[in-house]
C-alpha positions as CSV (number, residue, x, y, z in Angstrom):
1,M,79.7,139.4,47.4
2,S,76.7,141.0,48.9
3,Q,76.6,144.6,50.1
4,R,76.2,143.5,53.7
5,L,79.4,141.5,53.6
6,D,81.2,144.4,51.9
7,R,80.1,146.7,54.7
8,I,81.1,144.2,57.4
9,N,84.5,143.7,55.7
10,E,85.1,147.5,55.7
11,V,83.9,147.9,59.3
12,L,86.2,145.1,60.5
13,R,89.1,146.5,58.4
14,R,88.7,149.9,60.0
15,E,88.3,148.6,63.6
16,I,91.2,146.1,63.4
17,S,93.4,148.9,62.1
18,T,92.4,151.0,65.1
19,V,93.1,148.1,67.5
20,L,96.5,147.3,66.0
21,R,97.7,150.9,66.7
22,D,97.9,149.9,70.4
23,F,100.5,147.2,69.7
24,E,104.2,147.5,69.1
25,F,105.8,145.4,66.3
26,G,109.5,146.2,66.7
27,G,109.5,149.3,64.6
28,A,107.5,147.8,61.7
29,L,104.5,149.7,60.3
30,V,101.6,147.3,60.1
31,T,98.6,148.2,58.0
32,V,95.3,146.3,57.3
33,G,94.7,146.3,53.6
34,A,91.6,144.2,53.4
35,V,89.3,141.8,55.3
36,E,87.4,138.9,53.7
37,I,84.7,137.4,55.9
38,T,83.0,134.1,55.1
39,Q,79.3,133.9,54.3
40,D,78.5,132.5,57.7
41,L,80.4,135.4,59.5
42,R,82.5,132.9,61.5
43,E,86.0,133.4,60.0
44,A,87.7,136.4,58.5
45,K,91.0,136.6,56.5
46,V,92.8,139.8,57.5
47,F,95.4,140.9,55.0
48,V,98.2,143.0,56.6
49,G,101.0,144.9,55.0
50,V,104.3,145.2,56.8
51,L,106.8,148.0,56.2
52,G,110.2,148.2,57.9
53,G,110.2,144.7,59.4
54,Y,109.9,141.0,58.8
55,G,106.5,140.0,57.7
56,A,106.8,136.5,59.2
57,K,107.7,137.8,62.6
58,V,104.8,140.2,62.6
59,L,102.4,137.5,61.5
60,E,103.6,135.3,64.3
61,Q,103.0,138.1,66.8
62,L,99.5,138.7,65.4
63,G,98.8,135.0,65.7
64,Q,99.8,135.0,69.3
65,K,97.7,138.1,70.1
66,R,94.7,136.9,68.0
67,K,92.4,136.2,70.9
68,L,93.2,139.5,72.5
69,I,92.5,141.4,69.2
70,Q,89.3,139.4,68.7
71,G,88.1,140.4,72.2
72,K,88.7,144.0,71.5
73,I,86.9,143.8,68.2
74,A,84.0,142.1,69.9
75,K,83.6,145.1,72.1
76,R,83.8,147.5,69.2
77,V,81.7,145.7,66.5
78,V,78.3,144.3,67.3
79,L,77.8,141.0,65.5
80,R,76.0,137.8,66.5
81,C,79.4,136.1,66.8
82,T,82.9,137.6,66.5
83,P,84.7,136.0,63.5
84,R,87.9,134.1,64.1
85,L,90.7,136.3,62.6
86,D,93.2,134.7,60.3
87,F,96.1,137.1,59.6
88,R,97.8,136.8,56.3
89,L,100.6,138.8,54.6
90,D,99.3,141.2,52.0
91,T,101.8,141.2,49.1
92,S,99.7,143.5,46.8
93,A,102.2,146.4,47.3
94,A,105.1,144.3,46.3
95,R,103.2,142.9,43.3
96,G,102.4,146.5,42.3
97,V,106.0,147.6,42.5
98,G,107.0,144.5,40.4
99,M,104.4,145.4,37.8
100,V,105.6,149.0,37.6
101,N,109.2,147.7,37.1
102,V,108.0,145.3,34.3
103,L,106.2,148.2,32.6
104,D,109.3,150.4,32.9
105,E,111.4,147.6,31.2
106,V,108.8,147.3,28.4
107,D,108.9,151.0,27.9
108,K,112.7,150.8,27.3
109,L,112.3,148.2,24.5
110,P,112.8,149.4,20.9
111,K,109.5,150.6,19.4
112,A,108.3,150.2,15.8
113,P,108.5,153.4,13.7
114,P,105.2,155.2,13.3
115,E,103.4,154.5,10.1
116,E,102.9,157.3,7.7
117,E,99.3,158.3,7.1
118,E,97.9,158.3,3.6
119,G,96.8,161.5,2.0
120,E,93.4,162.3,0.5
121,D,94.3,161.1,-2.9
122,G,95.6,157.7,-1.6
123,E,99.3,158.6,-1.7
124,K,101.7,158.6,1.2
């Protein structure tokens, strides 16, 4: 991905995060983890993490408020056209916790005894 698209992704992530602070999601904490904009700058996937609530319900609310959010973003970010926002659930935190759990289980498995090192004269 080009540096320009990376910068646009980061600006959009920051501004969408700021705009979402104005909304209430029934006690759920909503964070914007990443934004991936297309090459033509017309569409953007917005990956949101949801803590303390149901992700599907929050995604439904974001879908309903998409045009309002896009309008606020258009005022804050100067682009030729404001991208159409597509909100998706970010499951990277859950995957990370799962990976840590797998690594903990692997650590509990029996380990092979350490091999003895050979001395200078070739004996153990």
